[in-house]
C-alpha positions, 0 to 999 in steps of 0.5 A, spaced: 551 518 477 555 512 479 552 505 481 553 502 488 555 496 485 561 500 482 562 504 488 563 498 493 569 495 489 572 501 488 572 503 495 575 497 497 580 496 493 583 503 494 582 503 501 586 496 501 591 499 497 592 506 501 593 501 508 597 496 504 603 502 502 606 502 509 605 495 511 608 493 504 614 497 505 615 494 512 614 487 509 620 489 504 624 492 509 624 486 513 624 481 507 617 478 509 614 477 503 614 469 504 611 471 510 605 474 507 604 468 502 604 463 508 598 467 511 594 468 505 595 460 504 593 458 511 587 463 511 584 458 506 583 454 513 579 459 516 575 459 510 574 451 511 573 453 518 567 458 517 564 453 512 564 448 516 561 452 522 557 457 518 560 463 521 561 469 517 567 468 512 570 474 513 571 473 520 573 466 519 579 469 514 581 474 519 581 468 525 585 464 521 590 468 518 591 471 526 591 464 529 596 462 524 601 468 525 601 467 532 603 460 531 608 462 526 612 467 531 614 461 536 615 456 531 620 460 527 624 461 534 624 454 536 625 450 529 631 448 527 629 449 520 631 456 516 625 461 516 624 460 508 624 453 509 619 453 515 615 458 511 615 454 505 612 447 508 607 451 512 604 455 506 603 449 502 601 444 507 595 449 509 593 451 502 593 443 501 589 441 507 584 447 506 583 445 499 582 437 501 578 439 507 573 443 502 573 438 497 571 433 502 565 437 505 559 434 503 553 438 500 558 445 501 559 449 495 565 454 495 567 459 490 574 456 490 576 460 484 574 467 487 578 465 493 584 463 489 584 469 484 580 474 487 573 477 486 573 484 487 567 485 483 563 481 488 565 485 494 559 488 498 557 493 503 559 488 509 566 487 506 567 494 505 565 496 512 570 490 514 575 494 510 574 501 512 574 499 520 581 495 518 583 501 515 582 506 520 585 501 525 591 499 522 592 506 519 591 509 527 596 504 530 601 505 524 601 513 526 602 511 533 607 506 533 611 509 526 617 511 530 618 504 534 616 500 528 621 503 524 627 503 529 625 495 530 626 494 522 633 498 522 636 494 528 632 490 533 638 491 538 638 498 538 631 499 538 631 495 545 637 499 547 632 505 546 627 502 550 622 500 544 618 494 546 621 490 540 617 483 542 610 487 542 612 491 536 614 485 532 607 482 534 603 488 532 606 488 525 604 481 524 597 481 527 596 488 522 599 484 516 595 478 518 588 482 518 590 486 511 592 479 508 585 476 510 581 482 507 585 483 501 584 476 499 577 478 497 580 483 492 586 479 489 585 472 492 590 467 495 595 466 490 596 474 488 595 477 495 602 478 496 603 481 490 598 487 492 603 488 498 610 487 495 609 490 488 607 497 489 612 499 495 618 495 490 616 500 485 616 506 490 623 504 493 627 506 487 624 513 487 624 514 495 629 518 499 626 517 505 622 511 509 616 516 509 617 518 502 616 510 500 610 509 504 607 515 501 609 513 494 607 506 495 600 508 497 599 512 491 602 506 486 597 501 489 591 506 488 594 507 481 594 500 480 587 498 483 584 504 478 588 502 472 586 494 474 579 495 475 578 500 468 582 494 464 577 489 468 571 493 465 574 495 458 577 488 456 573 483 461 579 481 464 579 478 472 579 484 476 584 481 481 590 479 476 588 485 472 590 490 478 597 486 479 599 486 472 598 494 472 602 494 479 607 490 475 607 495 469 608 501 474 614 497 477 617 496 470 616 504 469 619 505 476 625 502 474 626 505 467 625 512 471 631 510 475 635 508 470 634 515 466 635 519 472 641 515 474 644 517 467 642 524 468 
């Protein structure tokens, strides 16, 4: 019988990969990869807030990511800087501020390596409960608003003409992304969280013929990466988070090979 400590990381990783498939697909379609990085880096401020105020760190991570996402939306609209420049400034600034603040905090010890590169094997029952709740919520919202989110992704102008609430749908996607990014940090860490969102959908994109097919294949690729990464971590005693990303990268490379072979045929 499988030990409970083995089961918790497995359930957490699979659930995040499952819900990361559709969210990551929207990230690729909308070219929001850098946005996910910025949310992950900014979430370190949430950890700092949680440590200094002694509240639940998972809740602090979620609050930090959501607040940053809500601040970035109007900031992007009003700033004269290009989007990638603004996100680059905010991303690295928040990461640096969080690291400096934590280093100055007296008598407080935080596993920075765990947050930077993930610590999937340290996931506990409480973390899994958070992830299950988030996966159910985000999954339900995606199913409910799928057509609207897809319409806005294709063309915001046409979606508005068709009667879709464009601004609310954009905000919904950002908030769902912030929630999953915050929770995925426990699995792959701040520095690799975008990879878990981007690489599986990128692998699925070259093999898909419709948005729905890409979402399904992206989730399958993500789950496969988690399983392969966990196996490699136990087999060769490598870090779980980076091992998952390496497995996802290998799948992406295989998808390119498969696409090349099918193109020749």
